[in-house]
C-alpha positions as a printed NumPy array, in Angstrom:
array([[  0.   ,   0.   ,   0.   ],
       [  1.268,   3.459,  -0.854],
       [  2.331,   5.587,   2.113],
       [  0.077,   8.482,   1.151],
       [ -3.025,   6.257,   1.211],
       [ -2.4  ,   4.856,   4.707],
       [ -3.84 ,   7.919,   6.426],
       [ -7.039,   7.979,   4.35 ],
       [-10.382,   6.27 ,   4.923],
       [-12.775,   4.864,   2.315],
       [-15.118,   7.655,   1.275],
       [-18.082,   5.254,   1.196],
       [-17.784,   2.89 ,   4.174],
       [-15.09 ,   4.467,   6.363],
       [-12.712,   1.469,   6.369],
       [ -8.984,   1.889,   5.727],
       [ -8.455,   3.029,   2.127],
       [ -6.383,   0.628,   0.054],
       [ -6.507,   2.393,  -3.293],
       [ -7.341,   5.62 ,  -5.073],
       [ -9.783,   4.95 ,  -7.895],
       [-12.144,   7.181,  -9.856],
       [-10.972,  10.243,  -7.895],
       [-11.916,   8.656,  -4.562],
       [-10.16 ,   6.883,  -1.726],
       [-11.721,   3.414,  -1.512],
       [-11.203,   0.183,   0.406],
       [-10.898,  -3.205,  -1.285],
       [-14.66 ,  -3.709,  -1.424],
       [-16.008,  -4.09 ,  -4.942],
       [-19.171,  -2.298,  -3.826],
       [-17.218,   0.799,  -2.781],
       [-15.2  ,   0.804,  -6.012],
       [-18.476,   0.556,  -7.966],
       [-19.909,   3.485,  -6.   ],
       [-16.823,   5.55 ,  -6.788],
       [-17.145,   4.665, -10.48 ],
       [-20.826,   5.632, -10.547],
       [-20.183,   8.886,  -8.708],
       [-17.414,   9.797, -11.156],
       [-19.425,   8.803, -14.221],
       [-17.51 ,   5.645, -15.157],
       [-14.335,   5.396, -17.192],
       [-13.83 ,   8.733, -18.91 ],
       [-16.594,  10.241, -16.797],
       [-14.702,  13.462, -16.245],
       [-14.45 ,  13.915, -20.018],
       [-18.125,  13.015, -20.51 ],
       [-19.089,  15.635, -17.933],
       [-16.84 ,  18.175, -19.606],
       [-18.441,  17.497, -23.006],
       [-21.971,  17.684, -21.581],
       [-21.169,  21.007, -19.947],
       [-19.622,  22.287, -23.15 ],
       [-22.663,  21.21 , -25.172],
       [-25.   ,  22.836, -22.651],
       [-23.069,  26.095, -22.804],
       [-23.095,  26.068, -26.6  ],
       [-26.849,  25.407, -26.606],
       [-27.469,  28.291, -24.223],
       [-25.299,  30.619, -26.297],
       [-27.18 ,  29.674, -29.467],
       [-30.507,  30.307, -27.743],
       [-29.309,  33.736, -26.636],
       [-28.155,  34.592, -30.157],
       [-31.537,  33.589, -31.603],
       [-33.328,  35.686, -28.997],
       [-31.303,  38.799, -29.846],
       [-32.149,  38.708, -33.565]])
């Protein structure tokens, strides 16, 4: 186990963290790792969220442009 993880607790159950996955400290429980994955949005979730936000912003900008004409 990495030294920097030893002081952390699992963000979902409170047990000793054994790994850092999906931007969360998690224990060895598959359930906790799954929760971290779901919370993050799955593999590439941060990029999916970024694209959704970008698409939303573009949609709002287009709506504003149409309203000004």
